[in-house]
C-alpha positions as semicolon CSV with decimal commas, in nm:
position;residue;x (nm);y (nm);z (nm)
1;X;0,000;0,000;0,000
2;X;0,290;0,237;-0,055
3;X;0,200;0,575;-0,198
4;X;0,261;0,614;-0,566
5;X;0,479;0,906;-0,646
6;X;0,651;0,923;-0,307
7;X;0,981;1,102;-0,346
8;X;1,304;0,911;-0,308
9;X;1,474;1,227;-0,191
10;X;1,291;1,181;0,140
11;X;1,238;0,815;0,206
12;X;0,916;0,679;0,342
13;X;1,111;0,551;0,635
14;X;1,201;0,904;0,733
15;X;0,833;0,964;0,797
16;X;0,820;0,679;1,045
17;X;1,131;0,734;1,255
18;X;1,125;1,043;1,477
19;X;1,476;1,165;1,391
20;X;1,605;1,491;1,541
21;X;1,548;1,667;1,207
22;X;1,182;1,560;1,201
23;X;1,129;1,666;1,561
24;X;1,284;2,005;1,490
25;X;1,063;2,041;1,182
26;X;0,749;1,952;1,377
27;X;0,844;2,195;1,654
28;X;0,908;2,464;1,394
29;X;0,564;2,416;1,235
30;X;0,404;2,423;1,581
31;X;0,579;2,746;1,679
32;X;0,495;2,911;1,347
33;X;0,131;2,817;1,406
34;X;0,135;2,965;1,756
35;X;0,294;3,291;1,643
36;X;0,064;3,330;1,340
37;X;-0,241;3,301;1,566
38;X;-0,116;3,499;1,864
39;X;0,035;3,804;1,694
40;X;-0,287;3,932;1,531
41;X;-0,469;3,894;1,863
42;X;-0,201;4,073;2,062
43;X;-0,194;4,352;1,804
44;X;-0,572;4,383;1,827
45;X;-0,803;4,312;2,118
46;X;-0,565;4,087;2,308
47;X;-0,654;3,761;2,476
48;X;-0,911;3,942;2,693
49;X;-1,068;4,138;2,409
50;X;-1,367;4,108;2,183
51;X;-1,242;3,859;1,925
52;X;-1,561;3,817;1,721
53;X;-1,907;3,716;1,841
54;X;-1,910;3,339;1,807
55;X;-1,636;3,265;2,059
56;X;-1,836;3,434;2,335
57;X;-2,147;3,240;2,234
58;X;-1,959;2,910;2,240
59;X;-1,788;2,967;2,574
60;X;-2,090;3,111;2,755
61;X;-2,287;2,806;2,645
62;X;-2,021;2,585;2,803
63;X;-2,037;2,796;3,119
64;X;-2,411;2,739;3,127
65;X;-2,355;2,365;3,088
66;X;-2,113;2,339;3,382
67;X;-2,359;2,543;3,591
68;X;-2,639;2,296;3,520
69;X;-2,815;2,471;3,230
70;X;-2,876;2,256;2,923
71;X;-2,878;2,372;2,560
72;X;-3,213;2,361;2,380
73;X;-3,404;2,303;2,703
74;X;-3,271;2,605;2,895
75;X;-3,119;2,831;2,632
76;X;-3,096;2,879;2,257
77;X;-2,812;2,696;2,084
78;X;-2,811;2,665;1,704
79;X;-2,562;2,378;1,674
80;X;-2,524;2,020;1,799
81;X;-2,388;1,998;2,155
82;X;-2,034;1,875;2,085
83;X;-1,866;2,214;2,110
84;X;-2,000;2,276;2,457
85;X;-1,873;1,938;2,572
86;X;-1,530;2,015;2,425
87;X;-1,522;2,348;2,609
88;X;-1,666;2,214;2,934
89;X;-1,326;2,146;3,101
90;X;-1,218;2,504;3,031
91;X;-1,551;2,639;3,150
92;X;-1,528;2,430;3,469
93;X;-1,195;2,596;3,550
94;X;-1,389;2,921;3,599
95;X;-1,488;2,792;3,943
96;X;-1,120;2,824;4,041
97;X;-0,982;3,109;3,830
98;X;-1,288;3,309;3,726
99;X;-1,457;3,339;3,389
100;X;-1,221;3,591;3,224
101;X;-0,912;3,380;3,299
102;X;-1,091;3,060;3,195
103;X;-1,185;3,230;2,866
104;X;-0,819;3,320;2,808
105;X;-0,710;2,961;2,880
106;X;-0,971;2,831;2,634
107;X;-0,853;3,072;2,367
108;X;-0,494;2,964;2,421
109;X;-0,607;2,603;2,410
110;X;-0,767;2,658;2,069
111;X;-0,448;2,825;1,942
112;X;-0,261;2,511;2,048
113;X;-0,528;2,300;1,874
114;X;-0,475;2,494;1,550
115;X;-0,097;2,464;1,573
116;X;-0,117;2,092;1,653
117;X;-0,348;2,041;1,355
118;X;-0,080;2,192;1,131
119;X;0,182;1,953;1,273
120;X;-0,046;1,655;1,211
121;X;-0,111;1,768;0,854
122;X;0,266;1,759;0,804
123;X;0,285;1,417;0,968
124;X;0,017;1,279;0,738
125;X;0,207;1,400;0,432
126;X;0,554;1,301;0,548
127;X;0,562;0,952;0,393
128;X;0,515;1,119;0,052
129;X;0,833;1,323;0,105
130;X;0,989;1,576;0,340
131;X;0,883;1,863;0,112
132;X;0,517;1,758;0,124
133;X;0,527;1,734;0,504
134;X;0,704;2,064;0,555
135;X;0,501;2,263;0,303
136;X;0,166;2,113;0,407
137;X;0,233;2,175;0,776
138;X;0,355;2,531;0,727
139;X;0,071;2,608;0,488
140;X;-0,185;2,496;0,748
141;X;0,001;2,693;1,016
142;X;-0,006;3,017;0,812
143;X;-0,312;2,990;0,584
144;X;-0,536;3,277;0,694
145;X;-0,868;3,083;0,700
146;X;-0,698;2,822;0,921
147;X;-0,555;3,096;1,144
148;X;-0,885;3,279;1,188
149;X;-1,082;2,963;1,262
150;X;-0,842;2,849;1,535
151;X;-0,718;3,167;1,703
152;X;-1,016;3,164;1,937
153;X;-1,288;2,916;2,039
154;X;-1,469;2,858;1,711
155;X;-1,637;2,536;1,599
156;X;-1,401;2,473;1,309
157;X;-1,091;2,439;1,530
158;X;-1,183;2,126;1,720
159;X;-1,355;1,974;1,415
160;X;-1,038;2,019;1,208
161;X;-0,818;1,851;1,468
162;X;-1,052;1,551;1,497
163;X;-1,071;1,521;1,119
164;X;-0,693;1,519;1,069
165;X;-0,647;1,258;1,343
166;X;-0,913;1,042;1,175
167;X;-0,738;1,079;0,839
168;X;-0,407;0,977;0,997
169;X;-0,570;0,662;1,130
170;X;-0,744;0,575;0,804
171;X;-0,445;0,641;0,576
172;X;-0,181;0,468;0,787
173;X;0,033;0,203;0,619
174;X;0,016;-0,101;0,850
175;X;0,269;-0,377;0,788
176;X;0,002;-0,641;0,719
177;X;-0,206;-0,448;0,469
178;X;-0,537;-0,299;0,574
179;X;-0,581;-0,051;0,854
180;X;-0,671;-0,224;1,180
181;X;-1,029;-0,259;1,297
182;X;-0,943;-0,062;1,608
183;X;-0,817;0,229;1,396
184;X;-1,136;0,230;1,187
185;X;-1,357;0,229;1,496
186;X;-1,159;0,506;1,664
187;X;-1,160;0,714;1,345
188;X;-1,534;0,668;1,316
189;X;-1,586;0,783;1,673
190;X;-1,380;1,096;1,605
191;X;-1,579;1,167;1,290
192;X;-1,901;1,119;1,485
193;X;-1,778;1,376;1,735
194;X;-1,708;1,610;1,440
195;X;-2,072;1,584;1,338
196;X;-2,180;1,683;1,689
197;X;-1,965;1,996;1,677
198;X;-2,111;2,127;1,352
199;X;-2,379;1,955;1,150
200;X;-2,165;1,987;0,836
201;X;-1,961;1,702;0,984
202;X;-2,224;1,465;0,843
203;X;-2,078;1,537;0,499
204;X;-1,732;1,438;0,625
205;X;-1,864;1,104;0,751
206;X;-2,046;1,023;0,427
207;X;-1,749;1,109;0,205
208;X;-1,504;0,901;0,406
209;X;-1,746;0,609;0,433
210;X;-1,783;0,607;0,054
211;X;-1,406;0,630;0,005
212;X;-1,336;0,348;0,251
213;X;-1,603;0,132;0,086
214;X;-1,419;0,160;-0,246
215;X;-1,077;0,108;-0,090
216;X;-1,140;-0,162;0,172
217;X;-1,489;-0,293;0,104
218;X;-1,839;-0,261;0,241
219;X;-1,768;-0,424;0,577
220;X;-1,499;-0,173;0,674
221;X;-1,712;0,115;0,551
222;X;-2,006;-0,008;0,758
223;X;-1,777;-0,029;1,062
224;X;-1,669;0,330;1,012
225;X;-2,026;0,449;0,965
226;X;-2,151;0,249;1,262
227;X;-1,892;0,388;1,501
228;X;-1,958;0,743;1,377
229;X;-2,333;0,703;1,424
230;X;-2,283;0,546;1,766
231;X;-2,065;0,837;1,882
232;X;-2,316;1,089;1,752
233;X;-2,603;0,915;1,930
234;X;-2,415;0,889;2,259
235;X;-2,341;1,262;2,255
236;X;-2,667;1,397;2,116
237;X;-2,937;1,161;2,244
238;X;-2,945;1,282;2,609
239;X;-3,000;1,641;2,495
240;X;-3,260;1,532;2,239
241;X;-3,455;1,330;2,496
242;X;-3,477;1,632;2,727
243;X;-3,584;1,876;2,454
244;X;-3,664;1,697;2,127
245;X;-3,872;1,966;1,956
246;X;-3,646;2,253;2,056
247;X;-3,327;2,071;1,956
248;X;-3,462;1,975;1,615
249;X;-3,587;2,327;1,552
250;X;-3,265;2,499;1,657
251;X;-3,015;2,261;1,498
252;X;-3,203;2,177;1,177
253;X;-3,503;2,389;1,082
254;X;-3,357;2,721;1,203
255;X;-3,066;2,665;0,965
256;X;-3,285;2,595;0,662
257;X;-3,383;2,898;0,459
258;X;-3,138;3,138;0,621
259;X;-3,039;3,420;0,381
260;X;-2,757;3,336;0,143
261;X;-2,551;3,653;0,190
262;X;-2,207;3,649;0,022
263;X;-2,201;3,534;-0,343
264;X;-2,010;3,232;-0,472
265;X;-1,715;3,432;-0,612
266;X;-1,647;3,599;-0,278
267;X;-1,681;3,265;-0,101
268;X;-1,426;3,101;-0,329
269;X;-1,191;3,396;-0,274
270;X;-1,220;3,345;0,101
271;X;-1,196;2,965;0,087
272;X;-0,869;2,994;-0,105
273;X;-0,744;3,276;0,120
274;X;-0,707;3,508;-0,179
275;X;-0,940;3,780;-0,049
276;X;-0,730;3,824;0,263
277;X;-0,405;3,903;0,084
278;X;-0,518;4,041;-0,256
279;X;-0,772;4,328;-0,240
280;X;-0,831;4,317;-0,617
281;X;-0,869;3,943;-0,608
282;X;-1,055;3,851;-0,929
283;X;-0,746;3,777;-1,138
284;X;-0,557;3,631;-0,845
285;X;-0,853;3,404;-0,768
286;X;-0,837;3,262;-1,120
287;X;-0,467;3,189;-1,080
288;X;-0,522;3,038;-0,736
289;X;-0,803;2,812;-0,859
290;X;-0,586;2,703;-1,151
291;X;-0,295;2,618;-0,922
292;X;-0,527;2,443;-0,678
293;X;-0,682;2,245;-0,962
294;X;-0,336;2,128;-1,072
295;X;-0,246;2,031;-0,716
296;X;-0,575;1,843;-0,683
297;X;-0,511;1,638;-0,997
298;X;-0,154;1,561;-0,893
299;X;-0,250;1,486;-0,531
300;X;-0,488;1,215;-0,650
301;X;-0,178;1,016;-0,744
302;X;-0,098;0,974;-0,373
303;X;-0,335;0,726;-0,215
304;X;-0,305;0,878;0,130
305;X;-0,408;1,216;-0,015
306;X;-0,717;1,089;-0,198
307;X;-0,962;1,125;0,093
308;X;-0,841;1,483;0,136
309;X;-0,906;1,547;-0,235
310;X;-1,259;1,410;-0,203
311;X;-1,323;1,610;0,113
312;X;-1,192;1,930;-0,043
313;X;-1,434;1,892;-0,332
314;X;-1,723;1,811;-0,099
315;X;-1,642;2,093;0,144
316;X;-1,618;2,344;-0,140
317;X;-1,967;2,248;-0,256
318;X;-2,102;2,274;0,100
319;X;-1,937;2,611;0,162
320;X;-2,053;2,760;-0,168
321;X;-2,408;2,629;-0,122
322;X;-2,440;2,708;0,251
323;X;-2,733;2,940;0,334
324;X;-2,521;3,163;0,558
325;X;-2,159;3,267;0,529
326;X;-1,891;3,404;0,758
327;X;-1,521;3,412;0,677
328;X;-1,424;3,164;0,946
329;X;-1,644;2,900;0,780
330;X;-1,359;2,861;0,528
331;X;-1,160;2,702;0,810
332;X;-1,368;2,388;0,747
333;X;-1,168;2,309;0,434
334;X;-0,832;2,451;0,546
335;X;-0,670;2,124;0,668
336;X;-0,766;1,919;0,361
337;X;-0,669;2,207;0,130
338;X;-0,328;2,208;0,301
339;X;-0,296;1,833;0,246
340;X;-0,390;1,863;-0,120
341;X;-0,144;2,148;-0,180
342;X;0,141;1,968;-0,003
343;X;0,074;1,640;-0,184
344;X;0,030;1,809;-0,521
345;X;0,354;2,006;-0,498
346;X;0,545;1,698;-0,387
347;X;0,411;1,507;-0,687
348;X;0,506;1,797;-0,912
349;X;0,859;1,801;-0,773
350;X;0,882;1,424;-0,822
351;X;0,783;1,426;-1,190
352;X;1,064;1,272;-1,402
353;X;1,149;1,594;-1,592
354;X;1,209;1,773;-1,262
355;X;1,377;1,487;-1,079
356;X;1,636;1,465;-1,355
357;X;1,709;1,837;-1,323
358;X;1,823;1,890;-0,966
359;X;1,856;2,266;-0,998
360;X;1,507;2,310;-1,138
361;X;1,361;2,082;-0,870
362;X;1,533;2,273;-0,592
363;X;1,413;2,598;-0,746
364;X;1,052;2,477;-0,736
365;X;1,083;2,366;-0,374
366;X;1,253;2,690;-0,274
367;X;0,995;2,904;-0,455
368;X;0,705;2,717;-0,294
369;X;0,850;2,753;0,056
370;X;0,940;3,118;-0,008
371;X;0,581;3,188;-0,116
372;X;0,473;3,108;0,240
373;X;0,633;3,438;0,342
374;X;0,324;3,614;0,201
375;X;0,068;3,466;0,446
376;X;0,331;3,496;0,722
377;X;0,368;3,869;0,653
378;X;-0,010;3,910;0,644
379;X;-0,043;3,746;0,986
380;X;0,238;3,963;1,123
381;X;0,075;4,294;1,023
382;X;-0,289;4,205;1,081
383;X;-0,487;4,273;1,397
384;X;-0,792;4,092;1,526
385;X;-1,056;4,202;1,775
386;X;-1,087;4,510;1,993
387;X;-1,003;4,597;2,351
388;X;-1,265;4,552;2,621
389;X;-1,272;4,791;2,921
390;X;-1,316;4,512;3,176
391;X;-1,198;4,716;3,476
392;X;-1,424;5,016;3,414
393;X;-1,725;4,804;3,325
394;X;-1,662;4,572;3,619
395;X;-1,669;4,873;3,852
396;X;-1,997;4,985;3,695
397;X;-2,146;4,642;3,769
398;X;-2,032;4,636;4,131
399;X;-2,360;4,782;4,253
400;X;-2,574;4,533;4,063
401;X;-2,805;4,331;4,286
402;X;-3,007;4,170;4,010
403;X;-2,931;4,037;3,663
404;X;-2,670;4,174;3,422
405;X;-2,767;4,153;3,055
406;X;-2,563;4,206;2,738
407;X;-2,603;4,206;2,362
408;X;-2,270;4,018;2,330
409;X;-2,201;3,725;2,566
410;X;-1,827;3,801;2,571
411;X;-1,907;4,108;2,780
412;X;-2,068;3,889;3,045
413;X;-1,775;3,646;3,044
414;X;-1,512;3,920;3,068
415;X;-1,694;4,081;3,362
416;X;-1,733;3,743;3,538
417;X;-2,111;3,768;3,516
418;X;-2,238;3,446;3,357
419;X;-2,216;3,226;3,666
420;X;-2,331;3,510;3,888
421;X;-2,641;3,553;3,671
422;X;-2,717;3,181;3,684
423;X;-2,686;3,175;4,063
424;X;-2,932;3,463;4,076
425;X;-3,182;3,273;3,862
426;X;-3,145;3,501;3,561
427;X;-3,230;3,383;3,211
428;X;-2,928;3,254;3,020
429;X;-2,913;3,426;2,681
430;X;-2,588;3,329;2,511
431;X;-2,682;3,420;2,153
432;X;-2,914;3,719;2,138
433;X;-2,860;3,759;1,765
434;X;-2,947;3,394;1,712
435;X;-3,302;3,457;1,826
436;X;-3,367;3,647;1,504
437;X;-3,307;3,320;1,318
438;X;-3,518;3,122;1,562
439;X;-3,801;3,377;1,539
440;X;-3,793;3,435;1,167
441;X;-3,459;3,329;1,015
442;X;-3,362;3,679;0,906
443;X;-3,017;3,814;0,833
444;X;-2,869;4,110;1,019
445;X;-3,005;4,363;0,768
446;X;-3,360;4,227;0,799
447;X;-3,326;4,186;1,174
448;X;-3,417;4,551;1,218
449;X;-3,762;4,482;1,072
450;X;-3,820;4,168;1,279
451;X;-4,067;4,297;1,538
452;X;-4,060;3,974;1,740
453;X;-3,680;3,993;1,772
454;X;-3,685;4,362;1,862
455;X;-3,941;4,299;2,136
456;X;-3,751;3,999;2,274
457;X;-3,417;4,183;2,272
458;X;-3,555;4,490;2,446
459;X;-3,738;4,278;2,702
460;X;-3,426;4,074;2,779
461;X;-3,187;4,369;2,799
462;X;-3,431;4,556;3,022
463;X;-3,487;4,262;3,257
464;X;-3,182;4,333;3,475
465;X;-3,048;4,630;3,664
466;X;-2,742;4,667;3,437
467;X;-2,715;4,618;3,059
468;X;-2,382;4,602;2,873
469;X;-2,424;4,731;2,516
470;X;-2,130;4,660;2,287
471;X;-2,251;4,500;1,966
472;X;-2,573;4,614;1,802
473;X;-2,645;4,949;1,639
474;X;-2,909;5,071;1,394
475;X;-2,668;4,959;1,120
476;X;-2,648;4,609;1,262
477;X;-2,955;4,480;1,441
478;X;-3,150;4,753;1,619
479;X;-3,456;4,922;1,485
480;X;-3,471;5,297;1,540
481;X;-3,736;5,248;1,809
482;X;-3,523;4,994;1,997
483;X;-3,218;5,219;1,970
484;X;-3,412;5,519;2,108
485;X;-3,545;5,312;2,398
486;X;-3,196;5,190;2,492
487;X;-3,042;5,536;2,466
488;X;-3,293;5,663;2,722
489;X;-3,134;5,433;2,980
490;X;-2,872;5,623;3,181
491;X;-2,510;5,525;3,107
492;X;-2,297;5,449;3,414
493;X;-1,986;5,361;3,211
494;X;-1,883;5,446;2,857
495;X;-1,594;5,349;2,630
496;X;-1,637;5,459;2,271
497;X;-1,952;5,292;2,141
498;X;-1,953;5,048;2,433
499;X;-2,154;5,132;2,743
500;X;-2,309;5,001;3,063
501;X;-2,661;5,132;3,114
502;X;-2,929;5,114;3,384
503;X;-3,256;4,994;3,228
504;X;-3,569;5,190;3,312
């Protein structure tokens, strides 16, 4: 089962023996991944800043879970429950170190997850050649969609790590032929967990089951599917039993019919990372798609890269067809795109015309590795998130005797208010914006005209004795009437557009 096209310049054996050079390479990829994810955060909002909306939603849901509140039954959650289980150990640490510090630890943990994923991408490619392993690992470490999706607690980070581990198990080269039964079962369980993090993981399971059926037969494919389904049931069934109608509505029907938003061209530009580094990206996108198409064709010649090729094609279809779009969704395909690019370039370097011309081959390898300086430079100069005035806002909340509400859950986490609210019997609202989808499935532009959402938001924000307002404006969520009502509440702390107000 040796890979076709594996380069003789880096023997397959070198991928199996942890020599000092390989350990140094793996450490280098890991450190590059850490730096690429940390620097934009430190230049922007910092580890205690507002680093997009979803990370606060995810972590506050996990805080609710460790305080005895259940998704679907007790609060709105528009995804399967796997992410909250993955974050639960970090959330539980808030009992010892407080919510802001626990949030920082979780963010650092996800940065490590992203960097480790890059190392494992390199490890998967290493038997094809040292160039494939090094380029694939560094590409995953620096590729902006991969960076954004793993520099804070987003769904794509943990799903990517589980996927790459599963691919390592399924593409291993055991001495007696087929991959062991134990490896197939474990891979299936990991893929099942993927599907409980984000429902798109179902596509991953189906693609790999079909691929394994062709490669190893129906029995092995059924084993993979069975273990994936079993893992999904074990994780999801308890939540479904406690709130079947609510869980189905939030996870499935609330996602159907959501507005499409960004067009296909922009999505492809973001999936390929072109939009991040090339403002006038139309021509560059064409070149990138051409290069990616060549890598895809060449990568198919490596058997261990074939599942990544199939997944890349499937993920691209899913991402282009998805009802809703945010940039970090492109992190779904980042690991398999890295595998395809690494495998394709290795195959290109190993073509006979290049292998017989050492100088030309070295030039290709050097140019490909040098090209990684572009995403590295982009990460070095970029900034993510904004600062949060935790000290000033915390002082403004000191006199609160009732509930503290917020239009962004990160504000509650960073003021150590989620657990305090739960102990006071306050409603747990971790995704205020998500209610617009649950009440009418509108996008942010139409949210202003959603009377049910406006009434719910105003009722919730006015239900406590302090309200932290940091996210919504009349350009992004509030109707003019809601905005006027909120502005009549006295401000007890202000920082730019962010404020703490006393509802009346």
